[in-house]
mmJSON file of the N, C-alpha and C atoms, coordinates in Angstrom:
{"data_MODEL":{"atom_site":{
"group_PDB":["ATOM","ATOM","ATOM","ATOM","ATOM","ATOM","ATOM","ATOM","ATOM","ATOM","ATOM","ATOM","ATOM","ATOM","ATOM","ATOM","ATOM","ATOM","ATOM","ATOM","ATOM","ATOM","ATOM","ATOM","ATOM","ATOM","ATOM","ATOM","ATOM","ATOM","ATOM","ATOM","ATOM","ATOM","ATOM","ATOM","ATOM","ATOM","ATOM","ATOM","ATOM","ATOM","ATOM","ATOM","ATOM","ATOM","ATOM","ATOM","ATOM","ATOM","ATOM","ATOM","ATOM","ATOM","ATOM","ATOM","ATOM","ATOM","ATOM","ATOM","ATOM","ATOM","ATOM","ATOM","ATOM","ATOM","ATOM","ATOM","ATOM","ATOM","ATOM","ATOM","ATOM","ATOM","ATOM","ATOM","ATOM","ATOM","ATOM","ATOM","ATOM","ATOM","ATOM","ATOM","ATOM","ATOM","ATOM","ATOM","ATOM","ATOM","ATOM","ATOM","ATOM","ATOM","ATOM","ATOM","ATOM","ATOM","ATOM","ATOM","ATOM","ATOM","ATOM","ATOM","ATOM","ATOM","ATOM","ATOM","ATOM","ATOM","ATOM","ATOM","ATOM","ATOM","ATOM","ATOM","ATOM","ATOM","ATOM","ATOM","ATOM","ATOM","ATOM","ATOM","ATOM","ATOM","ATOM","ATOM","ATOM","ATOM","ATOM","ATOM","ATOM","ATOM","ATOM","ATOM","ATOM","ATOM","ATOM","ATOM","ATOM","ATOM","ATOM","ATOM","ATOM","ATOM","ATOM","ATOM","ATOM","ATOM","ATOM","ATOM","ATOM","ATOM","ATOM","ATOM","ATOM","ATOM","ATOM","ATOM","ATOM","ATOM","ATOM","ATOM","ATOM","ATOM","ATOM","ATOM","ATOM","ATOM","ATOM","ATOM","ATOM","ATOM","ATOM","ATOM","ATOM","ATOM","ATOM","ATOM","ATOM","ATOM","ATOM","ATOM","ATOM","ATOM","ATOM","ATOM","ATOM","ATOM","ATOM","ATOM","ATOM","ATOM","ATOM","ATOM","ATOM","ATOM","ATOM","ATOM","ATOM","ATOM","ATOM","ATOM","ATOM","ATOM","ATOM","ATOM","ATOM","ATOM","ATOM","ATOM","ATOM","ATOM","ATOM","ATOM","ATOM","ATOM","ATOM","ATOM","ATOM","ATOM","ATOM","ATOM","ATOM","ATOM","ATOM","ATOM","ATOM","ATOM","ATOM","ATOM","ATOM","ATOM","ATOM","ATOM","ATOM"],
"id":[1,2,3,4,5,6,7,8,9,10,11,12,13,14,15,16,17,18,19,20,21,22,23,24,25,26,27,28,29,30,31,32,33,34,35,36,37,38,39,40,41,42,43,44,45,46,47,48,49,50,51,52,53,54,55,56,57,58,59,60,61,62,63,64,65,66,67,68,69,70,71,72,73,74,75,76,77,78,79,80,81,82,83,84,85,86,87,88,89,90,91,92,93,94,95,96,97,98,99,100,101,102,103,104,105,106,107,108,109,110,111,112,113,114,115,116,117,118,119,120,121,122,123,124,125,126,127,128,129,130,131,132,133,134,135,136,137,138,139,140,141,142,143,144,145,146,147,148,149,150,151,152,153,154,155,156,157,158,159,160,161,162,163,164,165,166,167,168,169,170,171,172,173,174,175,176,177,178,179,180,181,182,183,184,185,186,187,188,189,190,191,192,193,194,195,196,197,198,199,200,201,202,203,204,205,206,207,208,209,210,211,212,213,214,215,216,217,218,219,220,221,222,223,224,225,226,227,228,229,230,231,232,233,234,235,236,237],
"type_symbol":["N","C","C","N","C","C","N","C","C","N","C","C","N","C","C","N","C","C","N","C","C","N","C","C","N","C","C","N","C","C","N","C","C","N","C","C","N","C","C","N","C","C","N","C","C","N","C","C","N","C","C","N","C","C","N","C","C","N","C","C","N","C","C","N","C","C","N","C","C","N","C","C","N","C","C","N","C","C","N","C","C","N","C","C","N","C","C","N","C","C","N","C","C","N","C","C","N","C","C","N","C","C","N","C","C","N","C","C","N","C","C","N","C","C","N","C","C","N","C","C","N","C","C","N","C","C","N","C","C","N","C","C","N","C","C","N","C","C","N","C","C","N","C","C","N","C","C","N","C","C","N","C","C","N","C","C","N","C","C","N","C","C","N","C","C","N","C","C","N","C","C","N","C","C","N","C","C","N","C","C","N","C","C","N","C","C","N","C","C","N","C","C","N","C","C","N","C","C","N","C","C","N","C","C","N","C","C","N","C","C","N","C","C","N","C","C","N","C","C","N","C","C","N","C","C","N","C","C","N","C","C","N","C","C","N","C","C"],
"label_atom_id":["N","CA","C","N","CA","C","N","CA","C","N","CA","C","N","CA","C","N","CA","C","N","CA","C","N","CA","C","N","CA","C","N","CA","C","N","CA","C","N","CA","C","N","CA","C","N","CA","C","N","CA","C","N","CA","C","N","CA","C","N","CA","C","N","CA","C","N","CA","C","N","CA","C","N","CA","C","N","CA","C","N","CA","C","N","CA","C","N","CA","C","N","CA","C","N","CA","C","N","CA","C","N","CA","C","N","CA","C","N","CA","C","N","CA","C","N","CA","C","N","CA","C","N","CA","C","N","CA","C","N","CA","C","N","CA","C","N","CA","C","N","CA","C","N","CA","C","N","CA","C","N","CA","C","N","CA","C","N","CA","C","N","CA","C","N","CA","C","N","CA","C","N","CA","C","N","CA","C","N","CA","C","N","CA","C","N","CA","C","N","CA","C","N","CA","C","N","CA","C","N","CA","C","N","CA","C","N","CA","C","N","CA","C","N","CA","C","N","CA","C","N","CA","C","N","CA","C","N","CA","C","N","CA","C","N","CA","C","N","CA","C","N","CA","C","N","CA","C","N","CA","C","N","CA","C","N","CA","C","N","CA","C","N","CA","C","N","CA","C","N","CA","C","N","CA","C"],
"label_alt_id":[null,null,null,null,null,null,null,null,null,null,null,null,null,null,null,null,null,null,null,null,null,null,null,null,null,null,null,null,null,null,null,null,null,null,null,null,null,null,null,null,null,null,null,null,null,null,null,null,null,null,null,null,null,null,null,null,null,null,null,null,null,null,null,null,null,null,null,null,null,null,null,null,null,null,null,null,null,null,null,null,null,null,null,null,null,null,null,null,null,null,null,null,null,null,null,null,null,null,null,null,null,null,null,null,null,null,null,null,null,null,null,null,null,null,null,null,null,null,null,null,null,null,null,null,null,null,null,null,null,null,null,null,null,null,null,null,null,null,null,null,null,null,null,null,null,null,null,null,null,null,null,null,null,null,null,null,null,null,null,null,null,null,null,null,null,null,null,null,null,null,null,null,null,null,null,null,null,null,null,null,null,null,null,null,null,null,null,null,null,null,null,null,null,null,null,null,null,null,null,null,null,null,null,null,null,null,null,null,null,null,null,null,null,null,null,null,null,null,null,null,null,null,null,null,null,null,null,null,null,null,null,null,null,null,null,null,null],
"label_comp_id":["MET","MET","MET","ARG","ARG","ARG","VAL","VAL","VAL","VAL","VAL","VAL","ARG","ARG","ARG","ASP","ASP","ASP","THR","THR","THR","SER","SER","SER","GLY","GLY","GLY","ARG","ARG","ARG","VAL","VAL","VAL","SER","SER","SER","VAL","VAL","VAL","ASP","ASP","ASP","GLY","GLY","GLY","SER","SER","SER","GLY","GLY","GLY","LYS","LYS","LYS","LEU","LEU","LEU","SER","SER","SER","GLY","GLY","GLY","ARG","ARG","ARG","GLY","GLY","GLY","ALA","ALA","ALA","TYR","TYR","TYR","LEU","LEU","LEU","CYS","CYS","CYS","LEU","LEU","LEU","GLU","GLU","GLU","ASP","ASP","ASP","THR","THR","THR","CYS","CYS","CYS","TRP","TRP","TRP","GLU","GLU","GLU","ARG","ARG","ARG","GLY","GLY","GLY","LEU","LEU","LEU","ARG","ARG","ARG","GLY","GLY","GLY","SER","SER","SER","TYR","TYR","TYR","LEU","LEU","LEU","GLU","GLU","GLU","LYS","LYS","LYS","ARG","ARG","ARG","LEU","LEU","LEU","LEU","LEU","LEU","LEU","LEU","LEU","SER","SER","SER","ALA","ALA","ALA","PRO","PRO","PRO","LEU","LEU","LEU","SER","SER","SER","SER","SER","SER","ASP","ASP","ASP","ASP","ASP","ASP","ARG","ARG","ARG","ASP","ASP","ASP","ARG","ARG","ARG","LEU","LEU","LEU","ARG","ARG","ARG","ARG","ARG","ARG","GLU","GLU","GLU","GLY","GLY","GLY","GLN","GLN","GLN","ALA","ALA","ALA","VAL","VAL","VAL","ILE","ILE","ILE","LEU","LEU","LEU","SER","SER","SER","ARG","ARG","ARG","ALA","ALA","ALA","GLY","GLY","GLY","GLY","GLY","GLY","GLU","GLU","GLU","GLY","GLY","GLY","VAL","VAL","VAL","SER","SER","SER","PRO","PRO","PRO"],
"label_asym_id":["A","A","A","A","A","A","A","A","A","A","A","A","A","A","A","A","A","A","A","A","A","A","A","A","A","A","A","A","A","A","A","A","A","A","A","A","A","A","A","A","A","A","A","A","A","A","A","A","A","A","A","A","A","A","A","A","A","A","A","A","A","A","A","A","A","A","A","A","A","A","A","A","A","A","A","A","A","A","A","A","A","A","A","A","A","A","A","A","A","A","A","A","A","A","A","A","A","A","A","A","A","A","A","A","A","A","A","A","A","A","A","A","A","A","A","A","A","A","A","A","A","A","A","A","A","A","A","A","A","A","A","A","A","A","A","A","A","A","A","A","A","A","A","A","A","A","A","A","A","A","A","A","A","A","A","A","A","A","A","A","A","A","A","A","A","A","A","A","A","A","A","A","A","A","A","A","A","A","A","A","A","A","A","A","A","A","A","A","A","A","A","A","A","A","A","A","A","A","A","A","A","A","A","A","A","A","A","A","A","A","A","A","A","A","A","A","A","A","A","A","A","A","A","A","A","A","A","A","A","A","A","A","A","A","A","A","A"],
"label_entity_id":["1","1","1","1","1","1","1","1","1","1","1","1","1","1","1","1","1","1","1","1","1","1","1","1","1","1","1","1","1","1","1","1","1","1","1","1","1","1","1","1","1","1","1","1","1","1","1","1","1","1","1","1","1","1","1","1","1","1","1","1","1","1","1","1","1","1","1","1","1","1","1","1","1","1","1","1","1","1","1","1","1","1","1","1","1","1","1","1","1","1","1","1","1","1","1","1","1","1","1","1","1","1","1","1","1","1","1","1","1","1","1","1","1","1","1","1","1","1","1","1","1","1","1","1","1","1","1","1","1","1","1","1","1","1","1","1","1","1","1","1","1","1","1","1","1","1","1","1","1","1","1","1","1","1","1","1","1","1","1","1","1","1","1","1","1","1","1","1","1","1","1","1","1","1","1","1","1","1","1","1","1","1","1","1","1","1","1","1","1","1","1","1","1","1","1","1","1","1","1","1","1","1","1","1","1","1","1","1","1","1","1","1","1","1","1","1","1","1","1","1","1","1","1","1","1","1","1","1","1","1","1","1","1","1","1","1","1"],
"label_seq_id":[1,1,1,2,2,2,3,3,3,4,4,4,5,5,5,6,6,6,7,7,7,8,8,8,9,9,9,10,10,10,11,11,11,12,12,12,13,13,13,14,14,14,15,15,15,16,16,16,17,17,17,18,18,18,19,19,19,20,20,20,21,21,21,22,22,22,23,23,23,24,24,24,25,25,25,26,26,26,27,27,27,28,28,28,29,29,29,30,30,30,31,31,31,32,32,32,33,33,33,34,34,34,35,35,35,36,36,36,37,37,37,38,38,38,39,39,39,40,40,40,41,41,41,42,42,42,43,43,43,44,44,44,45,45,45,46,46,46,47,47,47,48,48,48,49,49,49,50,50,50,51,51,51,52,52,52,53,53,53,54,54,54,55,55,55,56,56,56,57,57,57,58,58,58,59,59,59,60,60,60,61,61,61,62,62,62,63,63,63,64,64,64,65,65,65,66,66,66,67,67,67,68,68,68,69,69,69,70,70,70,71,71,71,72,72,72,73,73,73,74,74,74,75,75,75,76,76,76,77,77,77,78,78,78,79,79,79],
"pdbx_PDB_ins_code":[null,null,null,null,null,null,null,null,null,null,null,null,null,null,null,null,null,null,null,null,null,null,null,null,null,null,null,null,null,null,null,null,null,null,null,null,null,null,null,null,null,null,null,null,null,null,null,null,null,null,null,null,null,null,null,null,null,null,null,null,null,null,null,null,null,null,null,null,null,null,null,null,null,null,null,null,null,null,null,null,null,null,null,null,null,null,null,null,null,null,null,null,null,null,null,null,null,null,null,null,null,null,null,null,null,null,null,null,null,null,null,null,null,null,null,null,null,null,null,null,null,null,null,null,null,null,null,null,null,null,null,null,null,null,null,null,null,null,null,null,null,null,null,null,null,null,null,null,null,null,null,null,null,null,null,null,null,null,null,null,null,null,null,null,null,null,null,null,null,null,null,null,null,null,null,null,null,null,null,null,null,null,null,null,null,null,null,null,null,null,null,null,null,null,null,null,null,null,null,null,null,null,null,null,null,null,null,null,null,null,null,null,null,null,null,null,null,null,null,null,null,null,null,null,null,null,null,null,null,null,null,null,null,null,null,null,null],
"Cartn_x":[-4.933,-5.226,-3.822,-3.92,-2.891,-2.387,-1.005,-0.611,0.285,0.28,1.032,1.91,3.111,3.862,3.746,3.188,3.065,4.271,4.068,5.3,5.952,5.28,5.751,6.414,6.286,6.869,5.919,4.705,3.723,3.232,3.061,2.536,1.18,0.221,-1.133,-1.755,-2.874,-3.714,-4.632,-4.433,-5.16,-6.298,-7.376,-8.612,-9.275,-9.095,-9.503,-8.699,-7.473,-6.338,-6.142,-6.404,-6.241,-5.179,-4.784,-3.817,-2.583,-2.08,-0.747,0.249,1.394,2.677,2.954,3.961,4.727,3.817,3.282,2.465,2.945,2.453,2.709,1.236,1.156,-0.021,-0.024,-1.173,-1.359,-2.669,-2.729,-4.029,-5.01,-6.219,-7.189,-7.023,-6.211,-6.293,-5.377,-5.581,-4.807,-3.357,-3.024,-1.562,-0.79,-1.59,-0.808,-0.493,-1.439,-1.14,-0.182,-0.046,0.952,2.202,2.404,3.646,4.086,3.076,3.529,3.927,3.354,3.626,4.84,5.368,6.552,7.719,8.827,9.963,10.147,10.676,10.869,10.22,9.282,8.451,7.98,7.214,6.689,7.838,8.932,10.118,10.678,10.782,11.562,10.653,9.333,8.392,8.204,8.076,7.784,9.082,10.105,11.46,11.507,11.301,11.604,13.002,13.327,14.684,15.008,13.852,13.943,12.791,13.063,12.056,10.741,9.707,8.376,8.477,7.93,7.94,6.819,6.648,5.668,4.304,4.434,3.116,2.74,3.55,3.17,2.576,3.075,2.672,1.231,1.063,-0.313,-1.385,-0.888,-1.943,-2.283,-1.327,-1.574,-2.55,-2.352,-3.246,-4.583,-4.752,-6.172,-6.731,-5.999,-6.587,-6.935,-6.12,-6.373,-7.631,-7.78,-9.003,-10.277,-10.206,-11.327,-11.839,-10.869,-11.223,-11.692,-11.112,-11.644,-13.107,-13.274,-14.767,-15.623,-15.255,-16.152,-16.516,-15.456,-15.726,-16.698,-16.506,-17.386,-18.784,-19.005,-20.372,-20.39,-19.302,-19.276,-19.151,-19.152,-19.036,-17.696,-17.612,-16.469,-15.157,-14.751,-13.481,-12.395,-11.197,-10.098,-8.88,-7.958,-6.693,-5.789],
"Cartn_y":[-12.151,-10.89,-10.415,-9.803,-9.409,-8.077,-7.794,-6.444,-6.424,-5.259,-5.141,-3.878,-3.872,-2.888,-2.538,-1.32,-1.077,-0.614,-0.137,0.156,1.463,2.227,3.471,3.261,2.132,1.709,1.868,2.355,2.491,1.122,0.915,-0.225,-0.138,-1.03,-0.814,-2.243,-2.22,-3.503,-3.714,-4.768,-5.092,-5.942,-5.33,-6.003,-6.926,-6.557,-7.328,-8.521,-8.285,-9.389,-9.322,-8.289,-7.97,-7.001,-6.137,-5.127,-5.644,-4.764,-5.117,-4.767,-5.566,-5.289,-6.616,-6.42,-7.52,-7.734,-8.881,-9.105,-9.936,-9.757,-10.673,-10.921,-11.969,-12.451,-12.538,-12.05,-12.232,-12.81,-13.576,-14.121,-13.151,-13.406,-12.363,-12.392,-13.045,-13.069,-12.019,-11.487,-10.402,-10.866,-12.078,-12.579,-12.548,-12.798,-12.665,-11.274,-10.314,-9.059,-8.477,-8.647,-8.124,-8.633,-9.941,-10.459,-9.795,-9.859,-9.127,-7.722,-7.007,-5.591,-5.177,-6.054,-5.844,-6.524,-6.197,-6.837,-6.5,-7.426,-7.226,-8.131,-8.8,-9.634,-9.104,-7.9,-7.268,-6.84,-6.251,-5.615,-6.787,-7.832,-9.04,-9.485,-9.797,-10.296,-9.39,-8.062,-7.096,-6.506,-6.954,-6.636,-4.971,-4.601,-2.967,-2.683,-1.595,-1.211,-0.522,0.086,0.583,0.116,0.026,-0.263,0.604,-0.074,0.646,1.612,2.828,3.722,3.27,3.738,3.471,4.078,5.064,5.762,4.738,4.143,3.257,2.007,1.506,0.346,0.67,1.768,2.27,2.336,2.734,2.951,1.543,0.826,-0.696,-1.344,-1.153,-1.725,-1.304,0.121,0.583,0.015,0.037,-0.438,-1.913,-2.637,-4.097,-4.382,-3.457,-3.563,-3.18,-2.109,-1.859,-2.867,-3.58,-4.692,-5.754,-6.145,-7.271,-6.954,-5.797,-5.32,-5.524,-5.017,-5.044,-6.53,-7.428,-8.852,-9.394,-8.977,-9.64,-8.94,-7.91,-7.361,-6.504,-5.806,-4.781,-5.356,-6.718,-7.23,-6.715,-7.071,-6.478,-7.299,-7.585,-8.362,-7.365,-7.626,-6.707,-7.358,-6.719,-7.387,-7.588],
"Cartn_z":[7.912,7.308,6.586,5.492,4.682,5.07,5.254,5.354,4.172,3.486,2.184,2.203,1.412,1.133,-0.385,-0.774,-1.994,-2.809,-3.932,-4.792,-4.284,-3.56,-3.139,-1.67,-1.19,0.177,1.336,1.037,2.164,2.611,3.936,4.389,5.036,4.517,5.034,5.035,5.745,5.935,4.712,4.146,2.739,3.228,3.566,3.878,2.856,1.618,0.381,0.089,0.346,0.091,-1.421,-2.051,-3.506,-3.879,-2.957,-3.398,-3.934,-4.757,-5.371,-4.481,-4.386,-3.608,-2.749,-2.049,-1.234,0.048,0.346,1.348,2.664,3.788,4.809,5.553,6.149,6.669,8.31,8.849,10.247,10.581,11.45,11.791,12.461,12.79,13.26,14.89,15.452,16.844,17.437,18.873,19.337,19.428,19.786,19.944,18.627,17.629,16.231,15.884,16.035,15.781,16.611,17.999,18.848,18.519,18.091,17.762,16.544,15.563,14.149,14.184,15.161,15.168,16.056,16.829,17.666,16.944,17.159,16.724,15.018,14.372,12.942,11.965,12.558,11.675,10.383,10.444,9.021,8.287,8.922,8.329,7.437,8.014,7.291,6.156,6.427,5.399,4.219,4.537,3.44,2.924,3.312,2.865,2.805,4.145,4.34,4.495,4.033,4.312,5.657,6.213,7.61,8.487,9.784,10.775,10.64,10.847,10.952,12.186,11.961,13.212,14.157,15.319,16.345,15.781,15.016,14.544,13.303,12.531,11.567,12.219,13.194,14.006,14.599,15.025,15.779,14.629,13.535,12.349,11.803,11.677,11.156,12.235,13.466,14.59,14.36,14.053,13.869,12.618,11.484,10.388,10.406,10.997,11.328,12.099,13.108,14.05,13.216,12.443,11.634,10.587,10.035,9.027,9.762,10.975,11.754,12.347,12.718,13.206,12.024,10.856,9.797,9.359,9.422,9.137,10.09,11.411,12.51,12.598,11.68,11.657,12.878,13.407,14.283,15.742,15.957,17.25,17.785,19.149,19.782,19.724,18.537,18.312,18.106,18.731,18.478,18.144,17.372,16.931,18.026],
"occupancy":[1.0,1.0,1.0,1.0,1.0,1.0,1.0,1.0,1.0,1.0,1.0,1.0,1.0,1.0,1.0,1.0,1.0,1.0,1.0,1.0,1.0,1.0,1.0,1.0,1.0,1.0,1.0,1.0,1.0,1.0,1.0,1.0,1.0,1.0,1.0,1.0,1.0,1.0,1.0,1.0,1.0,1.0,1.0,1.0,1.0,1.0,1.0,1.0,1.0,1.0,1.0,1.0,1.0,1.0,1.0,1.0,1.0,1.0,1.0,1.0,1.0,1.0,1.0,1.0,1.0,1.0,1.0,1.0,1.0,1.0,1.0,1.0,1.0,1.0,1.0,1.0,1.0,1.0,1.0,1.0,1.0,1.0,1.0,1.0,1.0,1.0,1.0,1.0,1.0,1.0,1.0,1.0,1.0,1.0,1.0,1.0,1.0,1.0,1.0,1.0,1.0,1.0,1.0,1.0,1.0,1.0,1.0,1.0,1.0,1.0,1.0,1.0,1.0,1.0,1.0,1.0,1.0,1.0,1.0,1.0,1.0,1.0,1.0,1.0,1.0,1.0,1.0,1.0,1.0,1.0,1.0,1.0,1.0,1.0,1.0,1.0,1.0,1.0,1.0,1.0,1.0,1.0,1.0,1.0,1.0,1.0,1.0,1.0,1.0,1.0,1.0,1.0,1.0,1.0,1.0,1.0,1.0,1.0,1.0,1.0,1.0,1.0,1.0,1.0,1.0,1.0,1.0,1.0,1.0,1.0,1.0,1.0,1.0,1.0,1.0,1.0,1.0,1.0,1.0,1.0,1.0,1.0,1.0,1.0,1.0,1.0,1.0,1.0,1.0,1.0,1.0,1.0,1.0,1.0,1.0,1.0,1.0,1.0,1.0,1.0,1.0,1.0,1.0,1.0,1.0,1.0,1.0,1.0,1.0,1.0,1.0,1.0,1.0,1.0,1.0,1.0,1.0,1.0,1.0,1.0,1.0,1.0,1.0,1.0,1.0,1.0,1.0,1.0,1.0,1.0,1.0,1.0,1.0,1.0,1.0,1.0,1.0],
"B_iso_or_equiv":[0.0,0.0,0.0,0.0,0.0,0.0,0.0,0.0,0.0,0.0,0.0,0.0,0.0,0.0,0.0,0.0,0.0,0.0,0.0,0.0,0.0,0.0,0.0,0.0,0.0,0.0,0.0,0.0,0.0,0.0,0.0,0.0,0.0,0.0,0.0,0.0,0.0,0.0,0.0,0.0,0.0,0.0,0.0,0.0,0.0,0.0,0.0,0.0,0.0,0.0,0.0,0.0,0.0,0.0,0.0,0.0,0.0,0.0,0.0,0.0,0.0,0.0,0.0,0.0,0.0,0.0,0.0,0.0,0.0,0.0,0.0,0.0,0.0,0.0,0.0,0.0,0.0,0.0,0.0,0.0,0.0,0.0,0.0,0.0,0.0,0.0,0.0,0.0,0.0,0.0,0.0,0.0,0.0,0.0,0.0,0.0,0.0,0.0,0.0,0.0,0.0,0.0,0.0,0.0,0.0,0.0,0.0,0.0,0.0,0.0,0.0,0.0,0.0,0.0,0.0,0.0,0.0,0.0,0.0,0.0,0.0,0.0,0.0,0.0,0.0,0.0,0.0,0.0,0.0,0.0,0.0,0.0,0.0,0.0,0.0,0.0,0.0,0.0,0.0,0.0,0.0,0.0,0.0,0.0,0.0,0.0,0.0,0.0,0.0,0.0,0.0,0.0,0.0,0.0,0.0,0.0,0.0,0.0,0.0,0.0,0.0,0.0,0.0,0.0,0.0,0.0,0.0,0.0,0.0,0.0,0.0,0.0,0.0,0.0,0.0,0.0,0.0,0.0,0.0,0.0,0.0,0.0,0.0,0.0,0.0,0.0,0.0,0.0,0.0,0.0,0.0,0.0,0.0,0.0,0.0,0.0,0.0,0.0,0.0,0.0,0.0,0.0,0.0,0.0,0.0,0.0,0.0,0.0,0.0,0.0,0.0,0.0,0.0,0.0,0.0,0.0,0.0,0.0,0.0,0.0,0.0,0.0,0.0,0.0,0.0,0.0,0.0,0.0,0.0,0.0,0.0,0.0,0.0,0.0,0.0,0.0,0.0],
"pdbx_formal_charge":[null,null,null,null,null,null,null,null,null,null,null,null,null,null,null,null,null,null,null,null,null,null,null,null,null,null,null,null,null,null,null,null,null,null,null,null,null,null,null,null,null,null,null,null,null,null,null,null,null,null,null,null,null,null,null,null,null,null,null,null,null,null,null,null,null,null,null,null,null,null,null,null,null,null,null,null,null,null,null,null,null,null,null,null,null,null,null,null,null,null,null,null,null,null,null,null,null,null,null,null,null,null,null,null,null,null,null,null,null,null,null,null,null,null,null,null,null,null,null,null,null,null,null,null,null,null,null,null,null,null,null,null,null,null,null,null,null,null,null,null,null,null,null,null,null,null,null,null,null,null,null,null,null,null,null,null,null,null,null,null,null,null,null,null,null,null,null,null,null,null,null,null,null,null,null,null,null,null,null,null,null,null,null,null,null,null,null,null,null,null,null,null,null,null,null,null,null,null,null,null,null,null,null,null,null,null,null,null,null,null,null,null,null,null,null,null,null,null,null,null,null,null,null,null,null,null,null,null,null,null,null,null,null,null,null,null,null],
"auth_seq_id":[1,1,1,2,2,2,3,3,3,4,4,4,5,5,5,6,6,6,7,7,7,8,8,8,9,9,9,10,10,10,11,11,11,12,12,12,13,13,13,14,14,14,15,15,15,16,16,16,17,17,17,18,18,18,19,19,19,20,20,20,21,21,21,22,22,22,23,23,23,24,24,24,25,25,25,26,26,26,27,27,27,28,28,28,29,29,29,30,30,30,31,31,31,32,32,32,33,33,33,34,34,34,35,35,35,36,36,36,37,37,37,38,38,38,39,39,39,40,40,40,41,41,41,42,42,42,43,43,43,44,44,44,45,45,45,46,46,46,47,47,47,48,48,48,49,49,49,50,50,50,51,51,51,52,52,52,53,53,53,54,54,54,55,55,55,56,56,56,57,57,57,58,58,58,59,59,59,60,60,60,61,61,61,62,62,62,63,63,63,64,64,64,65,65,65,66,66,66,67,67,67,68,68,68,69,69,69,70,70,70,71,71,71,72,72,72,73,73,73,74,74,74,75,75,75,76,76,76,77,77,77,78,78,78,79,79,79],
"auth_comp_id":["MET","MET","MET","ARG","ARG","ARG","VAL","VAL","VAL","VAL","VAL","VAL","ARG","ARG","ARG","ASP","ASP","ASP","THR","THR","THR","SER","SER","SER","GLY","GLY","GLY","ARG","ARG","ARG","VAL","VAL","VAL","SER","SER","SER","VAL","VAL","VAL","ASP","ASP","ASP","GLY","GLY","GLY","SER","SER","SER","GLY","GLY","GLY","LYS","LYS","LYS","LEU","LEU","LEU","SER","SER","SER","GLY","GLY","GLY","ARG","ARG","ARG","GLY","GLY","GLY","ALA","ALA","ALA","TYR","TYR","TYR","LEU","LEU","LEU","CYS","CYS","CYS","LEU","LEU","LEU","GLU","GLU","GLU","ASP","ASP","ASP","THR","THR","THR","CYS","CYS","CYS","TRP","TRP","TRP","GLU","GLU","GLU","ARG","ARG","ARG","GLY","GLY","GLY","LEU","LEU","LEU","ARG","ARG","ARG","GLY","GLY","GLY","SER","SER","SER","TYR","TYR","TYR","LEU","LEU","LEU","GLU","GLU","GLU","LYS","LYS","LYS","ARG","ARG","ARG","LEU","LEU","LEU","LEU","LEU","LEU","LEU","LEU","LEU","SER","SER","SER","ALA","ALA","ALA","PRO","PRO","PRO","LEU","LEU","LEU","SER","SER","SER","SER","SER","SER","ASP","ASP","ASP","ASP","ASP","ASP","ARG","ARG","ARG","ASP","ASP","ASP","ARG","ARG","ARG","LEU","LEU","LEU","ARG","ARG","ARG","ARG","ARG","ARG","GLU","GLU","GLU","GLY","GLY","GLY","GLN","GLN","GLN","ALA","ALA","ALA","VAL","VAL","VAL","ILE","ILE","ILE","LEU","LEU","LEU","SER","SER","SER","ARG","ARG","ARG","ALA","ALA","ALA","GLY","GLY","GLY","GLY","GLY","GLY","GLU","GLU","GLU","GLY","GLY","GLY","VAL","VAL","VAL","SER","SER","SER","PRO","PRO","PRO"],
"auth_asym_id":["A","A","A","A","A","A","A","A","A","A","A","A","A","A","A","A","A","A","A","A","A","A","A","A","A","A","A","A","A","A","A","A","A","A","A","A","A","A","A","A","A","A","A","A","A","A","A","A","A","A","A","A","A","A","A","A","A","A","A","A","A","A","A","A","A","A","A","A","A","A","A","A","A","A","A","A","A","A","A","A","A","A","A","A","A","A","A","A","A","A","A","A","A","A","A","A","A","A","A","A","A","A","A","A","A","A","A","A","A","A","A","A","A","A","A","A","A","A","A","A","A","A","A","A","A","A","A","A","A","A","A","A","A","A","A","A","A","A","A","A","A","A","A","A","A","A","A","A","A","A","A","A","A","A","A","A","A","A","A","A","A","A","A","A","A","A","A","A","A","A","A","A","A","A","A","A","A","A","A","A","A","A","A","A","A","A","A","A","A","A","A","A","A","A","A","A","A","A","A","A","A","A","A","A","A","A","A","A","A","A","A","A","A","A","A","A","A","A","A","A","A","A","A","A","A","A","A","A","A","A","A","A","A","A","A","A","A"],
"auth_atom_id":["N","CA","C","N","CA","C","N","CA","C","N","CA","C","N","CA","C","N","CA","C","N","CA","C","N","CA","C","N","CA","C","N","CA","C","N","CA","C","N","CA","C","N","CA","C","N","CA","C","N","CA","C","N","CA","C","N","CA","C","N","CA","C","N","CA","C","N","CA","C","N","CA","C","N","CA","C","N","CA","C","N","CA","C","N","CA","C","N","CA","C","N","CA","C","N","CA","C","N","CA","C","N","CA","C","N","CA","C","N","CA","C","N","CA","C","N","CA","C","N","CA","C","N","CA","C","N","CA","C","N","CA","C","N","CA","C","N","CA","C","N","CA","C","N","CA","C","N","CA","C","N","CA","C","N","CA","C","N","CA","C","N","CA","C","N","CA","C","N","CA","C","N","CA","C","N","CA","C","N","CA","C","N","CA","C","N","CA","C","N","CA","C","N","CA","C","N","CA","C","N","CA","C","N","CA","C","N","CA","C","N","CA","C","N","CA","C","N","CA","C","N","CA","C","N","CA","C","N","CA","C","N","CA","C","N","CA","C","N","CA","C","N","CA","C","N","CA","C","N","CA","C","N","CA","C","N","CA","C","N","CA","C","N","CA","C","N","CA","C","N","CA","C","N","CA","C"],
"pdbx_PDB_model_num":[1,1,1,1,1,1,1,1,1,1,1,1,1,1,1,1,1,1,1,1,1,1,1,1,1,1,1,1,1,1,1,1,1,1,1,1,1,1,1,1,1,1,1,1,1,1,1,1,1,1,1,1,1,1,1,1,1,1,1,1,1,1,1,1,1,1,1,1,1,1,1,1,1,1,1,1,1,1,1,1,1,1,1,1,1,1,1,1,1,1,1,1,1,1,1,1,1,1,1,1,1,1,1,1,1,1,1,1,1,1,1,1,1,1,1,1,1,1,1,1,1,1,1,1,1,1,1,1,1,1,1,1,1,1,1,1,1,1,1,1,1,1,1,1,1,1,1,1,1,1,1,1,1,1,1,1,1,1,1,1,1,1,1,1,1,1,1,1,1,1,1,1,1,1,1,1,1,1,1,1,1,1,1,1,1,1,1,1,1,1,1,1,1,1,1,1,1,1,1,1,1,1,1,1,1,1,1,1,1,1,1,1,1,1,1,1,1,1,1,1,1,1,1,1,1,1,1,1,1,1,1,1,1,1,1,1,1]
}}}
């Protein structure tokens, strides 16, 4: 799944994979999301000038889970 930084600097989950901006990819497994959301993986890949806040990380986790659930047809898959 793609996570993108848009031109305004906002980072979000790109469920379509078509949003404009600098992207980084995480697989759909729990371990990938946890590794990607801790440390500096996304900051480095998205060329962010400041670390993501804990609120941003929580929001990305929720956005990712929503996209994963929609792809799985609402089954109990979690990021």
